[in-house]
C-alpha positions in Angstrom: -55.2 68.2 53.9 -57.7 71.2 54.7 -56.6 74.7 54.0 -58.0 78.0 54.6 -59.8 79.2 51.2 -58.3 82.3 49.7 -59.3 84.7 47.0 -56.6 86.4 44.9 -57.2 89.2 42.5 -54.6 89.1 39.7 -53.8 92.2 37.7 -53.0 90.1 34.8 -53.0 86.3 34.6 -51.7 83.9 31.9 -54.7 81.6 31.1 -54.8 78.9 28.3 -51.9 80.6 26.5 -53.2 84.1 26.6 -53.0 87.1 29.1 -56.4 88.1 30.6 -57.0 91.3 32.7 -58.1 91.4 36.3 -58.8 87.8 37.1 -60.1 86.5 40.4 -58.7 83.3 41.4 -60.5 81.4 44.4 -58.8 78.5 46.2 -60.7 75.8 47.9 -60.0 74.0 51.3 -58.4 71.1 49.3 -55.8 73.4 47.8 -57.2 73.4 44.4 -58.6 76.3 42.4 -62.3 76.6 42.9 -63.0 79.4 40.4 -61.3 81.6 37.8 -63.2 85.0 36.9 -61.6 87.4 34.5 -62.5 91.1 33.9 -63.3 91.7 37.6 -62.1 95.3 37.7 -62.6 95.8 41.5 -61.0 93.2 43.8 -63.6 91.4 46.1 -63.6 92.3 49.8 -60.7 90.3 51.3 -59.0 89.4 48.2 -55.2 89.4 48.0 -53.9 91.6 45.2 -51.3 90.2 42.9 -49.8 93.2 40.8 -48.1 91.9 37.7 -48.6 88.9 35.6 -49.6 85.7 37.4 -48.5 82.4 35.8 -49.3 78.8 37.1 -46.6 77.9 39.4 -43.2 76.9 37.8 -42.0 73.3 37.9 -38.3 72.7 38.2 -38.0 69.1 36.7 -34.6 68.3 37.5 -32.8 69.2 40.8 -29.7 67.9 42.7 -30.1 69.9 45.9 -26.6 69.4 47.2 -25.1 70.8 43.9 -26.0 74.3 45.1 -23.0 74.1 47.4 -20.9 74.1 44.4 -22.0 77.4 43.1 -18.8 79.7 42.7 -16.5 77.0 44.2 -16.2 75.0 40.8 -15.4 78.2 39.0 -12.6 79.1 41.2 -11.3 75.5 41.3 -11.1 75.5 37.4 -9.0 78.7 37.5 -6.4 77.0 39.8 -5.7 74.0 37.6 -2.5 74.2 35.4 -3.2 74.0 31.6 -0.7 72.2 29.5 1.7 74.4 27.3 0.0 75.8 24.4 -3.7 75.5 25.7 -3.7 78.7 27.6 -5.5 81.8 26.4 -4.0 85.4 26.2 -3.9 87.0 29.6 -5.2 84.1 31.6 -1.9 82.3 32.2 -1.6 78.4 31.6 -4.7 76.6 32.8 -6.0 73.0 32.1 -9.0 72.2 29.9 -12.0 71.8 32.2 -15.1 69.5 31.6 -18.2 67.8 33.4 -15.5 65.2 34.5 -13.3 67.8 36.5 -16.6 69.3 37.8 -17.6 65.9 39.1 -14.6 65.6 41.4 -15.6 68.6 43.2 -19.2 67.3 43.6 -18.0 64.0 45.0 -16.2 65.9 47.7 -19.3 67.7 48.8 -21.4 64.6 48.6 -19.1 62.9 51.2 -20.0 65.6 53.8 -23.7 65.2 53.7 -25.6 63.7 56.7 -29.3 63.7 56.9 -29.4 66.7 59.2 -27.0 68.7 57.0 -29.1 67.7 53.9 -32.2 68.8 55.6 -30.6 72.3 56.2 -29.2 72.6 52.8 -32.2 71.5 50.9 -34.7 73.6 52.9 -32.6 76.7 51.8 -32.4 75.6 48.3 -36.1 74.8 48.1 -36.7 78.3 49.7 -34.5 79.9 47.0 -36.8 78.0 44.5 -39.8 79.4 46.1 -38.4 82.9 45.8 -37.8 82.2 42.1 -41.6 81.2 41.7 -40.9 77.4 41.7 -43.9 75.6 43.3 -42.7 72.0 42.7 -39.3 70.4 42.4 -38.3 67.0 40.8 -35.4 65.9 43.2 -33.0 63.4 41.4 -32.0 61.7 44.5 -29.1 59.3 44.9 -27.2 60.1 48.0 -28.9 57.3 50.0 -26.4 55.9 52.6 -23.6 56.8 54.8 -20.0 57.3 53.3 -18.7 53.8 52.7 -22.2 52.6 51.8 -23.7 51.3 55.2 -27.4 52.2 55.4 -28.5 54.5 58.0 -30.7 53.2 60.8 -33.6 54.5 58.8 -32.7 53.5 55.3 -34.4 56.4 53.7 -33.1 59.1 56.1 -31.7 61.1 53.3 -34.8 61.1 51.2 -36.9 61.7 54.3 -34.9 64.7 54.8 -35.4 66.1 51.4 -39.3 65.6 51.7 -39.3 67.4 55.1 -37.2 70.2 53.7 -39.6 70.7 50.8 -42.5 70.9 53.2 -40.7 73.4 55.5 -39.9 75.6 52.4 -43.5 75.4 51.3 -43.2 73.7 47.9 -44.2 70.3 46.4 -41.6 67.7 45.7 -41.4 64.5 43.5 -38.7 62.5 44.9 -37.0 60.8 42.1 -35.4 58.0 44.1 -32.5 57.0 41.9 -30.9 53.5 41.3 -27.2 54.0 41.0 -25.1 50.8 41.1 -21.7 51.1 39.2 -19.3 53.6 38.2 -19.3 52.4 34.6 -20.2 49.7 32.1 -19.3 46.7 34.0 -17.3 48.3 36.8 -17.9 48.3 40.6 -18.7 51.7 42.3 -15.8 53.7 43.2 -15.2 54.3 47.1 -16.9 57.9 46.8 -19.9 56.3 45.0 -20.7 53.5 47.5 -23.1 55.8 49.4 -25.1 56.0 46.2 -25.6 52.2 45.7 -27.9 49.7 47.1 -25.9 46.7 45.7 -28.5 45.7 43.2 -31.8 46.9 41.6 -33.8 44.5 43.7 -32.3 46.1 47.0 -33.0 49.4 45.5 -36.5 48.7 44.8 -37.2 47.3 48.2 -35.7 50.5 49.8 -37.8 52.8 47.7 -41.0 51.0 48.2 -40.6 52.0 51.8 -40.6 55.8 51.3 -43.6 57.4 52.7 -45.4 60.5 51.5 -48.6 62.3 52.1 -49.5 62.7 48.4 -50.4 66.5 49.0 -47.1 68.0 49.0 -44.8 64.9 48.0 -44.9 62.1 45.6 -42.4 59.5 44.7 -41.0 58.6 41.3 -38.2 56.3 40.1 -34.7 57.3 38.4 -32.1 55.4 36.6 -29.1 57.4 37.1 -27.7 56.6 33.7 -27.1 53.5 31.7 -23.5 53.5 32.8 -24.6 53.4 36.3 -27.4 50.7 36.2 -26.3 47.4 34.5 -28.6 46.5 31.5 -29.8 43.4 33.0 -31.1 45.4 36.0 -32.9 48.1 34.1 -36.2 46.2 33.8 -36.4 46.1 37.7 -36.5 50.0 37.9 -38.8 50.0 35.0 -41.2 47.6 36.7 -41.1 49.4 39.9 -42.3 52.5 38.1 -44.8 50.8 36.1 -46.6 49.1 39.1 -46.9 52.5 40.7 -47.7 54.5 37.6 -45.0 56.8 38.7 -42.4 58.9 36.8 -39.3 57.3 35.5 -36.4 59.7 34.8 -33.0 59.2 33.4 -29.7 61.1 32.6 -29.4 60.3 28.9 -26.4 60.8 26.7 -25.2 64.0 28.6 -21.7 63.2 27.5 -20.1 61.8 24.3 -18.0 59.6 26.5 -21.2 57.8 27.7 -22.2 57.0 24.2 -19.0 55.7 23.2 -18.5 53.4 26.2 -22.3 52.1 25.6 -21.5 51.4 22.0 -18.4 49.6 22.9 -20.1 47.4 25.5 -23.6 46.9 24.1 -23.2 47.8 20.4 -26.1 50.3 20.6 -26.7 53.8 21.8 -28.0 54.6 25.3 -31.3 55.5 23.9 -31.5 52.2 22.1 -30.5 50.3 25.3 -33.2 52.1 27.3 -35.8 51.2 24.5 -34.7 47.6 24.4 -35.5 47.2 28.1 -38.8 48.9 28.1 -37.6 52.1 29.7 -39.1 54.4 27.1 -42.7 55.7 27.5 -45.0 58.4 28.3 -44.0 58.5 31.8 -40.3 58.6 31.1 -38.3 61.7 31.2 -35.0 61.9 29.5 -32.8 64.5 31.2 -30.3 66.4 28.8 -30.5 64.1 25.8 -27.7 66.1 24.4 -25.8 63.8 22.1 -28.5 62.0 20.0 -28.5 60.1 16.8 -31.6 60.7 14.4 -32.8 57.2 15.3 -32.5 58.1 19.1 -34.6 61.2 18.5 -37.4 59.0 16.8 -37.3 56.5 19.5 -37.8 59.1 22.2 -40.3 61.1 20.3 -42.1 57.9 19.2 -42.4 56.8 22.7 -43.9 60.3 23.8 -41.2 60.6 26.5 -40.6 64.0 28.0 -37.1 65.6 27.6 -36.0 67.8 30.4 -33.5 70.5 29.3 -31.2 72.3 31.7 -29.6 75.0 29.7 -27.8 76.8 32.4 -26.0 73.7 33.8 -25.4 72.3 30.1 -23.7 75.4 29.2 -21.9 75.7 32.6 -20.3 72.3 32.2 -19.7 72.7 28.5 -21.9 69.8 27.6 -23.4 71.0 24.6 -26.8 72.0 23.1 -29.4 69.3 22.8 -31.8 68.8 19.8 -34.7 70.1 21.5 -36.5 71.3 18.5 -36.1 67.9 16.7 -37.2 66.2 19.9 -40.4 68.2 20.2 -41.2 67.7 16.5 -40.7 64.0 17.0 -43.3 63.8 19.8 -41.6 64.6 23.0 -42.9 67.2 25.4 -40.3 69.5 26.9 -39.7 70.6 30.5 -37.1 72.4 32.3 -34.6 71.9 35.3 -32.0 73.9 37.0 -30.0 70.7 37.6 -26.7 71.8 39.3 -28.1 75.1 40.3 -25.5 77.2 38.5 -28.5 79.5 38.7 -32.1 79.0 40.0 -34.1 80.6 37.5 -36.6 78.9 35.4 -37.2 82.0 33.2 -33.6 81.9 32.2 -33.9 78.2 31.5 -36.9 78.8 29.3 -35.1 81.7 27.4 -31.9 79.8 27.3 -33.6 77.1 25.3 -34.5 79.5 22.7 -31.4 81.6 22.7 -28.9 78.5 22.5 -30.9 77.2 19.4 -30.6 80.6 17.8 -26.9 80.5 18.3 -26.7 77.0 16.9 -28.9 77.6 13.9 -28.4 81.3 13.2 -32.2 81.7 13.1 -34.8 82.9 15.5 -38.3 81.9 16.7 -38.1 78.3 17.5 -40.5 78.6 20.3 -43.2 81.2 21.3 -43.2 82.6 24.8 -46.3 80.5 25.4 -44.7 77.3 24.4 -41.7 78.1 26.6 -43.8 78.8 29.5 -45.8 75.5 29.0 -42.5 73.8 29.3 -41.9 75.6 32.5 -45.3 75.0 34.0 -47.9 72.3 32.8 -45.4 69.9 30.9 -42.9 70.3 33.8 -45.5 69.4 36.4 -46.9 66.5 34.3 -43.4 64.7 33.9 -43.1 64.9 37.7 -46.5 63.2 38.2 -48.7 66.2 39.0 -50.9 66.3 35.8 -53.3 68.2 38.1 -51.0 71.2 38.2 -49.7 73.9 35.8 -52.7 75.6 34.7 -54.9 78.4 36.1 -58.2 76.5 35.8 -60.7 75.3 38.1 -59.9 71.8 39.5 -56.1 72.3 39.1 -53.8 72.8 42.1 -53.9 76.5 43.3 -50.1 77.0 42.7 -49.2 80.5 41.2 -46.3 82.7 40.5 -46.7 86.5 40.1 -43.9 88.4 37.9 -43.5 92.1 38.3 -44.2 94.2 35.2 -42.7 97.3 36.5 -39.2 96.5 37.4 -36.1 97.9 35.5 -36.1 94.7 33.4 -39.8 94.6 32.6 -41.1 98.0 32.5 -42.3 99.6 29.5 -43.7 96.6 27.6 -47.5 96.3 27.0 -49.3 94.2 29.3 -50.7 91.9 26.5 -47.0 91.1 25.8 -46.6 90.0 29.5 -45.7 86.4 28.5 -43.0 87.6 26.2 -41.6 90.1 28.8 -41.5 87.3 31.4 -39.7 84.8 29.2 -37.3 87.1 27.4 -36.7 90.0 30.0 -37.7 89.1 33.4 -35.6 86.9 36.0 -36.1 85.3 39.3 -35.5 88.8 40.8 -38.9 89.7 39.3 -40.9 87.2 41.1 -43.1 89.0 43.7 -45.6 86.2 44.9 -45.5 82.6 45.1 -48.7 80.7 46.0 -48.9 76.9 46.7 -52.1 75.1 47.4 -53.6 78.6 47.8 -51.1 79.3 50.5 -49.1 82.5 50.0 -45.5 81.4 50.5 -43.6 84.3 49.2 -45.2 87.7 49.5 -43.8 90.8 48.1 -40.5 89.1 47.4 -40.2 87.7 50.9 -40.4 84.1 51.9 -43.0 83.7 54.6 -41.6 80.4 56.3 -37.9 80.7 55.9 -37.2 84.4 57.0 -33.4 84.6 56.2 -32.9 82.6 53.1 -29.6 84.0 52.1 -28.4 83.2 55.7 -29.9 79.8 55.7 -27.9 79.0 52.4 -24.5 80.4 53.7 -24.8 78.4 57.0 -25.9 75.2 55.2 -23.3 75.4 52.5 -20.4 76.2 54.9 -21.3 73.0 56.9 -21.0 70.7 53.7 -18.2 72.6 51.7 -14.9 70.9 51.8 -12.3 73.5 53.0 
């Protein structure tokens, strides 16, 4: 891929954990950073000015694009469910307690309405929303593979191809984490609504996933185990081997719910983490998503394997899942990354700050991570767990992916520029993203997407097409 070289002049840039003034960033025809020069007071001729704080592009390490259609709907659905007597709260009538499991019912209904064409339209709009939020790379945990009822499409990877094409149209990178999803629970066949997720067995999954085609520039492929309840233990090794042979990322939903842990203990006499370890599924290319309900031994296993953990705080709190032991996991040796998961909101700055603020609520203490450490989770470590170890830093040779945060909005004004990282993490939001650059190409300019002209309209139309009346 050959691109037109571009020179950017960043008012401030976050480089190697510190804020530098007046930085020239040059991109090369291969979409990488050719040069970085701080303290250049006068922008070079033809340089594009980036007022504010320029960061490496943000990496959204965990996404289910179609969940974006649930935003708002699931909240209204919960309010309409009757609550048993004695479980209501003052002023809100009598409503039923809600959880991940009631949310999942709404999710299944939307999944049944997806087609390759509808999924392309929806994902294109969702990925454009991500670009507006400063996200330059997404890890798409993809398991809607087949037609409702389970029959393959004429092109077996039509749904995955739609996601890859959608990311290209929206101007961001994607790691398609093709997901093995075979059962509804330990020893249970897929439910009718889950048939379109399943390839039948792990060998069939591996054969289909091996046929996915990407260009390597904007798209790469990894593997995912949906969860230990959705992939029989004797078939885990097949997914692990597929990823190992390709040196590809391997992601897995892990201990998101206590019910999963309890069922795994009943069936296998061990925790989900121990089950993964016993089948070779924990290693430095593994990312455990959520990892909310862990034992001390689980933490030692994950950290000892140098497996990344992806925290998704806005989803975890929206679904009342709990607060995971992120501090203990990092101390044990696990890098941390961040994801927007169900897209209750799409805001990696909020995910970063939520990880720290949730921990403050849990412990009654402040200062578990610095702003620089949280930004690393949102950039370098997020990219690395998606297979883009050549992204996430403003440094020659790295991919020329950049995000610029305004420092003069009502949320960010008044803080010294030297505290720009702290301002970005603890005060800014997706609304403060002014510029997004991918491979040296200006995708979002002054808050406007350059490829999808009406992102809100595209979202409204695409969601209307898949949402159940």
